[in-house]
C-alpha positions in Angstrom: 1.5 -8.0 -37.1 1.5 -5.1 -35.2 3.5 -3.7 -37.5 2.0 0.3 -38.4 1.2 0.7 -41.9 2.2 3.2 -44.4 -0.1 4.6 -46.5 -0.6 4.3 -49.9 -2.5 7.1 -51.0 -0.8 10.5 -51.6 -0.6 14.1 -49.8 -0.1 17.2 -51.7 -1.0 20.4 -49.7 -2.5 23.9 -51.0 -4.3 26.5 -50.6 -8.0 27.0 -51.5 -8.4 28.8 -54.4 -12.0 28.6 -54.0 -14.9 27.9 -51.5 -18.4 28.2 -53.8 -19.4 24.5 -54.5 -20.9 22.8 -51.6 -18.8 19.8 -49.5 -16.0 21.1 -52.6 -12.9 23.2 -52.0 -10.7 23.7 -55.2 -7.1 24.0 -54.4 -3.8 24.8 -56.4 -1.0 22.6 -55.3 2.0 24.2 -56.8 5.7 22.8 -57.1 8.9 23.7 -58.5 10.8 21.7 -61.1 13.5 22.3 -63.2 13.5 22.9 -66.8 14.3 19.7 -68.8 16.4 21.3 -71.1 17.6 24.6 -69.3 17.6 23.6 -65.8 15.8 27.2 -65.0 13.2 25.9 -62.0 10.2 27.2 -62.7 6.9 26.9 -61.0 3.8 24.3 -63.1 0.9 24.6 -60.7 -1.7 22.2 -60.7 -5.8 22.6 -59.8 -7.8 19.6 -57.9 -11.7 18.9 -56.2 -11.1 17.9 -53.3 -14.4 16.5 -51.1 -14.8 19.2 -47.8 -18.2 17.7 -45.6 -18.9 20.0 -43.6 -17.9 23.0 -45.4 -14.8 24.0 -42.8 -12.5 25.1 -45.0 -12.7 28.5 -46.7 -10.4 30.7 -49.1 -7.5 31.3 -49.0 -6.7 28.0 -46.7 -3.2 26.6 -46.7 -5.2 22.4 -46.8 -3.6 19.0 -47.2 -5.2 16.5 -49.3 -5.6 12.6 -49.8 -5.9 10.6 -52.2 -9.3 8.6 -52.8 -12.0 6.4 -54.5 -14.3 9.0 -57.4 -16.6 11.1 -55.2 -17.7 12.8 -58.7 -16.6 13.1 -62.1 -14.3 15.5 -61.5 -13.3 14.5 -57.2 -11.4 12.4 -56.3 -9.3 14.1 -53.5 -10.5 14.3 -49.8 -9.3 17.3 -47.9 -8.2 15.4 -45.1 -6.3 18.6 -42.4 -6.0 22.7 -41.8 -1.9 24.0 -42.7 -2.5 27.2 -41.8 -5.7 29.7 -41.5 -6.2 32.6 -44.3 -4.1 36.0 -43.4 -7.4 38.1 -42.8 -6.3 42.0 -43.5 
């Protein structure tokens, strides 16, 4: 069996909205869904705390997070890769 297994862990892409905690970033994930009754496309968002061991992700970065075992009371995601660096003015 040399077949590559597909990961069962969910991955999401979102923007870092806070990097003030030690080894943790808060990631805002936005998704667009159709309203059940009115059919209008609505933007829904969720915030996740993700583990960032080295503190490499900064405010405004777009990153990918992957589901993991619970790491703390509120943290069960791990920051896996940088998608886009924050735009500096």
